[in-house]
N, C-alpha and C positions, 0 to 999 in steps of 0.2 A: 549284465556288467559287473564281474567284480571289484572286490575293491584290491587297488596298487597302491600299495603304500611305497612310500619315495623312501630314495634315501636322505641319508642326515646332508647337507649342503652348508658350502658356505657361500652368501653371495657379496658378489662386486654392487658395489653403487654409485649411483655417483656419474654412473659413463654415461644416462639416455639409451638412447639409444645408438652409440658408437661401439657399436663392437670392435672394430679394429683397435680400438686404443684399452680392448683388457686380452691382447693376445698374449704380452708377454706374462700379467700376472696372473690370469690363466694357469700361460704353463709354465709357472713355478708353483701354482697352490698344486696341480695336475698330481705334477713332480711328485711331491711333500704327500701323494695320497687322497684329498680331498678332493670331493666331487664340489664343480663349481657354475654357479649360473648367477646373470648377469638379470638381477630385478629392479623391484620398486619400489616404493613404500607401500601404493594400492595394494599389491600380492600378498602382505603380514594378511594372516589368517590361522586358520588352523597348523599350516606348515608354516615353521618359523627354522630358520640357518642352527647352523651350529654358532655361528658367528659373521658378521660383516667385514669385507674390506672396503673401506672407503676414501672415495676420492678426493680431496680439500685441497685441490690444486685451482687457479684461475680458470684451468682446462677442464675443471668438472661439472656438473650438469646440476648446480646450488649443491654442495655436499655438505654447506652449513646449515641448510635447508632441512635437508634432509636429516642428519645428525637432531636436531633440536626435535622432530618430528617423534624420533623411535624416543629420545631421554624422555619427553614430555608424555611418551603414552603410555601410563601402568601395564598396559600390555605386553610391550616389547623394550620397554627401557631396560630389561632383566640380557638382553640381547649383548654379546660381547661387540665390541668395536674396534676394529684393529684403523683408525688413521693414516695413509698410504698421501704421498705424491706420484703423481704418475704425470712425466711431461706431455708434450701436445701430441706428440708419434707412441704415447702411451710405458714409455719405458720407467723405469720402478726407481725414481728418484730418492725420498727417503720414506720413515719407518718411523713412525710415529708410538711406541708402545707405554700408549697411556694401564694406568690397573682400571679406571673407572670414567667415567663424567657423570655428574650430579647436577640438575639446571636446576638454579636460587627466582624466587626463595626455596632454602633446602627444606625439604619433610626427615624429620629428622627420626621418626620411626623407621622409614626407609632406608636411610644411613644407618642404623644400627644395627635393622636386617641384611645390609649387603654386607657392612664390613665384619661380622659375624659367618654368613657363609661363607668370605672370602678367610676364616679365621687369625685375621688383623684381632681379633681384638680377650686371643685367647692368652695371652700374658699380663694384660693390662690391671689385673689386679696385684702382680707378683713382681713386677718390675713399674719403675719411673718411667713412664713410655711420653719423650715428645713428640709434638704433632704441629707440624708448620702450614700454618694457616698464611697465603700470600697474596696480598688486592691490595691495592690502590687507593679502596674503602674501607677494607678494616675485616670487611663483614662479619662483625658483632653475634650474628645468626648464625652462624655457621661456626664461628668460634662456641659460643653455648653450646650447640649440640653437643660438638664436640668432646667437651669437658665434663656432660653430664656423662660421659660413658667412661670417664676417669680416667682420659689421658690430660697430661697438659700442653696447654697453647702455646703458643709462640708467633710471634705475626711477625709478619716483611712484608716491606708496602712496595718494594722493587725488586725487580732482577739479581742487580749486585746485593741489594741487601741479604736476599733469600740465601747465598752462595755463599756472603759470609758467616751468616749466621750460623747454615749446616756443616761447613767444614768446622768450626769450631764446637757444636752443640752437636752433631749425629742424628737429627730426626727418623721418627722410626716410623713416618707417614710425613706426602705431601698434598697437603691441597690448594689448588692454585688456579686463579680466575685467567680464563683463556689467553687471555692478552691483558699485559703489564704495561707500567707508562714507560717501563725500555727497553722490553724484548714481551717475547709470544712467551704462551705456555711450553712449546718444544723448542724453544732456542733456551730455555730454563733447564727442562731436563739434559740436553747437550752438554751444559755445561756441566750440570751436576757428575754426569757423566767422564767424565775430567779427573773427578777426584777416587781414589778406589775406595773411602770409606763413604762415600754416600753415592755410588755409581748405580747399586740395584735398589734403591728408595722408592716406593712404591706411588707414582702423582695419581690422584684422583683430580680432575678437572674441573669445573665451576663453570657452567655458562649460561651465562643467562637467555632466560625461554622466547625475551622479542627482539633476540637479535636483528637489527637492522641492516637493510641492503648492504650499505656501506661499512660495517663494520664486518660484513663476513665478506665482502670483498678485499678490505684491506687486509683479514687475516689471511685470506689467500695468498697475498702478493707479500705478507712477509714469509711464510710458510716454500716460497719459490725464491725468496731471497737467502735464504737460509740454507736449501738444499744444494744450491748456485751451480745447476747441470749435472749433479751428482747424479752416477748408475748403479745401483747394487744389484749385486750379480743372480744366479739364483742359487747357488752356494749359497750366499751368507742370508739370503729369503727364506732358503727352509732353514738353517744353521737357526736360525732365530725366533718361528715358528716352533722348533722343537726345544729349543728353550721355554716357550712360553707356556708349552704342553707338560 
């Protein structure tokens, strides 16, 4: 048999075998010109998707566990992941446009590589650029790795403090724990969008590589509370994808 090359795909993950729940997001992506398939972590191999759309709702099949598997594995951690909230019926209730994920403890070499590939270190020697690290623990090792790249680090310990500091200091990048004492990183991103001066600041999410089941469930429920039964239309979804492209 001759070799058959697969067309690059976007993989839908976190849906398990619930193909019916994938219908809406699959139609949105197909309309935007993407080839789409439902896959699982164990299907990664020689073939890799151009990106993953990951359900992180309470109805997902362990969306957070899938994220940890992907980002904790050097062979898959560079695959872009777009977290979304899919309702029980599969409607798109939320899109969370993170710039990337890093597992803790952070790998300084990988951090440098990732930011360099994204072009985010190009101006560090020309301008005094601030990076905000938002975490209830401070994450000194993260701050040290960022400082070593030439950035100035500003720490915030709650979401409210981060908003207050950001709207006066205008950070260049944000590194944020997935869950803060007063809100999740996704809610913090939503709040940043309310202010024009920081609306487009890239967010990198810090996740523990050993997130407990209870933490995963709590985070999914917090995301559900955040979307409040919203439904994102196909045009809104496609417009967002094109902005990212």
